[in-house]
C-alpha positions as CSV (number, residue, x, y, z in Angstrom):
1,M,109.4,181.9,120.0
2,N,111.2,178.5,120.1
3,Y,111.3,175.9,117.4
4,K,108.2,174.0,118.7
5,Q,106.0,177.1,118.7
6,K,107.0,177.9,115.1
7,I,105.9,174.4,114.0
8,N,102.6,174.6,115.8
9,N,101.8,178.2,114.4
10,F,102.5,176.8,110.9
11,I,100.2,173.7,111.5
12,K,97.5,176.1,112.8
13,S,97.8,178.4,109.7
14,L,97.5,175.2,107.4
15,N,94.3,174.1,109.1
16,T,92.7,177.5,107.8
17,K,90.1,177.1,104.8
18,K,92.1,179.4,102.7
19,S,95.2,177.3,103.1
20,K,93.4,174.1,102.4
21,N,92.0,175.7,99.1
22,I,95.6,176.6,98.1
23,I,97.0,173.2,98.8
24,Y,94.1,171.4,96.9
25,T,94.5,173.6,93.9
26,I,98.2,173.1,93.7
27,I,97.6,169.2,93.9
28,I,95.0,169.4,91.0
29,V,97.2,171.6,88.9
30,A,100.0,169.4,89.3
31,G,98.0,166.4,88.6
32,V,96.6,168.2,85.4
33,C,100.1,169.1,84.4
34,A,101.5,165.5,84.7
35,F,98.5,164.0,82.8
36,G,98.8,166.6,80.0
37,Y,102.5,166.0,79.8
38,R,102.0,162.3,79.4
39,F,99.6,162.8,76.5
40,F,102.1,165.1,74.9
41,V,105.0,162.7,75.1
42,V,102.8,159.8,73.7
43,A,101.8,162.2,71.0
44,Q,105.4,162.8,70.2
45,E,106.2,159.2,70.2
46,H,103.5,158.5,67.7
47,R,105.1,160.9,65.2
48,F,108.3,159.1,64.9
49,Q,108.5,157.2,61.5
50,V,109.9,153.9,62.5
51,F,109.9,151.4,59.7
52,N,107.0,149.1,60.0
53,I,106.3,146.5,57.1
54,V,102.6,146.6,57.7
55,R,102.2,150.5,57.7
56,K,104.5,150.5,54.6
57,N,102.1,148.0,52.8
58,L,98.9,149.9,54.1
59,D,100.7,153.1,52.5
60,N,101.9,151.9,49.2
61,G,100.2,148.5,48.8
62,T,101.6,145.1,49.2
63,P,104.1,144.3,46.5
64,V,103.2,141.1,44.6
65,E,105.2,139.1,42.2
66,T,103.6,138.3,39.0
67,I,104.4,136.2,36.1
68,K,102.9,136.1,32.4
69,A,101.5,132.4,31.7
70,E,103.1,131.2,28.6
71,K,103.2,127.6,27.4
72,K,107.0,126.7,27.3
73,N,109.4,123.7,27.2
74,G,110.6,123.3,30.9
75,I,112.5,121.0,33.2
76,L,111.2,119.4,36.5
77,Y,113.7,117.8,38.9
78,E,112.8,114.4,40.6
79,P,115.3,113.1,43.3
80,L,116.9,109.7,42.9
81,T,119.3,108.1,45.3
82,I,121.8,105.9,43.2
83,K,124.4,103.4,44.6
84,N,126.5,101.6,42.0
85,N,124.4,102.7,39.1
86,T,121.3,101.2,40.7
87,A,118.4,102.9,42.3
88,F,115.2,101.4,43.9
89,I,111.9,103.2,43.6
90,S,108.4,102.5,44.8
91,G,105.3,101.7,42.6
92,A,104.1,105.0,43.1
93,R,107.0,106.6,41.4
94,L,107.3,104.1,38.6
95,N,105.8,106.2,35.8
96,I,107.9,109.1,36.7
97,F,111.3,107.7,35.4
98,K,112.0,106.6,31.9
99,P,115.0,105.4,30.0
100,G,116.9,108.2,28.5
101,Q,116.3,110.8,31.2
102,K,119.6,112.5,32.4
103,S,121.2,114.4,35.2
104,G,124.2,115.9,33.7
105,N,126.3,113.0,32.5
106,C,124.3,110.5,34.4
107,K,121.7,108.7,32.4
108,I,118.7,106.3,33.0
109,V,119.2,103.0,31.1
110,S,116.2,100.9,32.3
111,V,113.3,101.0,34.7
112,S,112.2,97.6,35.8
113,R,108.3,96.9,35.8
114,K,108.8,93.9,37.9
115,I,109.2,94.2,41.6
116,D,112.4,93.0,43.1
117,L,111.5,90.3,45.7
118,D,114.3,91.1,48.0
119,T,113.5,95.0,48.4
120,G,109.8,95.0,47.3
121,M,110.8,97.9,45.0
122,H,111.4,98.4,41.3
123,I,114.9,98.7,40.0
124,V,116.1,101.5,37.9
125,K,119.4,101.0,36.3
126,T,121.8,104.0,35.3
127,S,125.0,104.8,33.7
128,N,127.7,107.2,34.4
129,C,126.1,108.1,37.9
130,K,127.8,109.0,41.0
131,N,126.7,107.4,44.3
132,G,124.3,109.6,46.3
133,L,121.4,111.8,45.4
134,Q,120.8,112.8,41.9
135,Y,118.1,114.9,40.4
136,I,116.8,113.5,37.2
137,E,115.4,115.9,34.6
138,K,111.8,115.7,33.3
139,E,111.3,117.9,30.2
140,K,107.7,118.7,29.6
141,I,105.7,121.3,27.7
142,G,103.2,123.4,29.6
143,F,102.5,126.2,32.0
144,Y,105.1,126.6,34.9
145,V,104.4,128.3,38.0
146,P,106.3,128.6,41.4
147,V,104.9,126.3,44.1
148,S,104.6,129.5,46.2
149,A,101.8,130.7,43.8
150,I,99.6,127.6,44.4
151,T,97.1,127.2,47.1
152,G,95.7,123.6,47.1
153,N,94.3,123.4,43.7
154,T,93.9,127.1,43.0
155,V,96.0,130.0,41.7
156,H,95.4,133.8,41.7
157,I,94.9,135.6,38.3
158,A,95.0,139.3,38.0
159,N,91.7,140.5,36.4
160,N,91.6,144.4,35.9
161,G,93.8,144.8,38.9
162,I,92.1,142.5,41.1
163,A,93.3,138.9,42.0
164,E,90.6,136.2,41.4
165,V,90.8,132.7,42.4
166,R,90.9,130.2,39.6
167,K,90.7,126.4,39.9
168,I,93.5,124.5,38.3
169,E,94.7,120.9,37.5
170,I,98.2,120.1,38.3
171,A,100.1,117.9,35.8
172,D,103.4,117.6,37.9
173,Q,105.6,119.4,39.9
174,D,108.9,119.3,41.8
175,A,110.3,121.2,44.8
176,Q,110.3,124.6,43.1
177,N,107.8,124.5,40.1
178,V,104.2,123.2,39.3
179,L,103.3,122.2,35.7
180,I,99.7,123.1,35.3
181,K,97.6,121.0,32.9
182,S,94.6,123.2,32.9
183,G,92.9,126.2,34.3
184,I,95.0,128.9,33.1
185,N,95.4,130.4,29.6
186,E,98.2,132.0,27.6
187,G,98.8,135.5,28.6
188,D,97.2,135.2,32.1
189,I,98.9,137.2,35.0
190,V,99.5,134.8,37.8
191,K,100.0,136.2,41.2
């Protein structure tokens, strides 16, 4: 028997019903095994404990920084650009600066209520100030809360472990802190 006859006999044997059933069974079993193996691999990957901040917060709760509201004497800082012990401010900032306010050795001597006709601004005279940006201190008594705790004119207050929104009135603020005029009470836990 030559090579061509062997191939023809093999092809004839594959055309039988029994051979076709065996081939189909092998294909189906291989497909089921591949499909099952893929599910097994996905299940193994889901068991890995990769750090995920959202999963951690769902499992342990989201950490929240809180402060206890207490009326205290605090300082807010207002920027002022000074050149040769003189600064120019707009009318909107006129009531912020007062004689006697300091920034280290730098001190405000006078704040003009009249508008300078050359600049259209109010003149602030200082002493011992370096040229450039200075942060003038405004000392006030009240409830100080970080700017990050304020949303519009509201703040979150802890009430039996639950955060409730409370409307507030803001008296003053700088880049980091807000001075609250009304809306929170002594001892409130601000979130």
